[in-house]
N, C-alpha and C positions, 0 to 999 in steps of 0.2 A: 420380606427377607429378615431373618432373625440375625442376632448379633454374631453367631458362630459362622454364618455363611457370608456375611458382609465383608467386602474387601475394599475399604476406603483408601483412596489415593490422595496425595496432595502434591502441590507444585508451588514453588516460589520463584520469583524473578525480581530483578532490580532494574532500575532505570535512572537516567540522568534528568536533571531539571530541564524541561523543554524550553525554557525561556532563552537559553543559549542559542538554540537553533532559530528561534523566532527573531532574536536580535540580529543574528548573522544573515538571516533571510531578507532583512531590510536593506542590507548593505551590498549584497552580491546578487548576481543573476541566479535564476533557478539552476542552471547547469553548474555554476560554480558552487552553489550550496550543496548539491548532491555529490559533487566531487569531494568536497570537504567531509561530508558524511562517510563516503566510501573510504576515505583515508583515515577516518577516526578523529579528525580535527574538530568535528561538530557531532554531537550525539544524534542518533536516529530517534524518531518519535517513540514515546513510551508504548503506544499500542503495538508497534512492530515487534518490540521485545516481548510483550505480553503474549502475542500470538505465535512468535517464533518466525516471523518474516525477516528475510535478509535481503538487503540491497545488493543486487548483482551487477547492474550496469545502468548508466545514465548518460544521455547525450542530447543534443538538440533535437527535440521532438520524439524521443523514445526513452523508455524506462523499463527495467525488468527487475523482478524480485523472485526469490525462491521461498518455498515453504516445504518443510518436511512434515507431512501429516502425522499427527499424534493422536492417541486415544482421547486426550482432553479436548480435541476438536470435534468429537463425535456428537451426532444427534441421536435420538431414540431409535433410528433405523440402523445404527451401527456403521455409519459412514460420516465423512466430514460434513458438518453443517453448512448449508448453503450460505448462511450469513458470513461464515469465515471466508468462503470462496468469493462472495460478493465484496467483502472488505479488501481482499487481495486484488481483485480486478479494479475496484474503485481507486485503490492506492496507485496502481501502475498507470491507469488511464489519466487520472488527475495529475500525477507527477510528470507524465509525458507533456501535459499542458504546461506545468510549472517550469520544465526545462527550457521552454521557449520564451519565458518572461524575463524582462530586465529587472534589475534591482528596484525595490520599492513598489513592485506590482504584485498583487495577490490574486487569488482565485478561490472559488467555492463551487463544489459540485452542486448543480441544480437538479440534475436527474441522471439516473443510471438505468440501463436495461440489461439484464443478465439472462442468458440462456444456458441452462445446465444440460450437458450432452452425455455425461457418464459419471457415475459416482467415483469419489476419491476415498481411498482407505489408507490406513497406516501401511499396509503391504504394497500400496501403489508406489511408494518411494517418493523422493523429492519431486515436486512439481515446479514448473517455471511459469511465471506470469509475465506477459509482455504487453506494454501499452504503447500506442503510437498516436501522435497528434495527426488529426485529419484536416482540421480547418481552424484558423485563428483569425478572428475578426476583432474589431475594436473592443467589444464587450462580451463576446461569446466565442468560446472555443469548443471544438468537438474532438473526441478521441475514441479509439477502439482498442479492444484488448482481447487476450485469450490466455487460457491456462492450458499448458501442455504437460503430459506425464513423460516419464523417462523413455517410453516406447515411441514417443512422438504423437500419441493420440491426443486430440483436443478434448478436454474435459468440460470446458465452459468458454463462452464468448461474451463480450459485452460492448456497450457503447456508453459514452458519457457526454453530457453537456455541462460545461463549466462557465460560470460568470467570471469575467476578468475585471479587476478594479484596482485603483491606486490605493495602496495601504497607507493609512495615516501614520505619521511618525510619532513615536512616543513623546509625551510631554516631558520636558526637562524637570529634574527634581526641584522642589521648592526650597 
């Protein structure tokens, strides 16, 4: 492609220091943390802003986010990259686990399994990702999720396994 036909685009975004959410997450339950995020009292994670994901709803054992597909999400095939959709599903499934955790408890996604059912494009319009807690044991939690388009068609589904652990408290300043 020569310089005359090249049409370079750019995008900028801003984010808040993620430490504020990290510290708040040690003091409140997962449901309380997400309610504070929804109300704008605690910032959402930087990656959500970078990708354009928006917290929609959170409650005990469920979590949902929206994403408006954009050209910058595209892969070489001209549709939203599977990694973007996987990130969206991982986010809602693991956050569904987080909503069921008490203050001082953390989690880490151990594995995810994603099935893509139809491509997502900019013209698809906003998609909704929903995660639901399936099982919570002492150290292992499972969740499932799906991404649905504006017509109600399922675009992708997923399952997640998360490890649950006590989060260490920060050391006091010296």
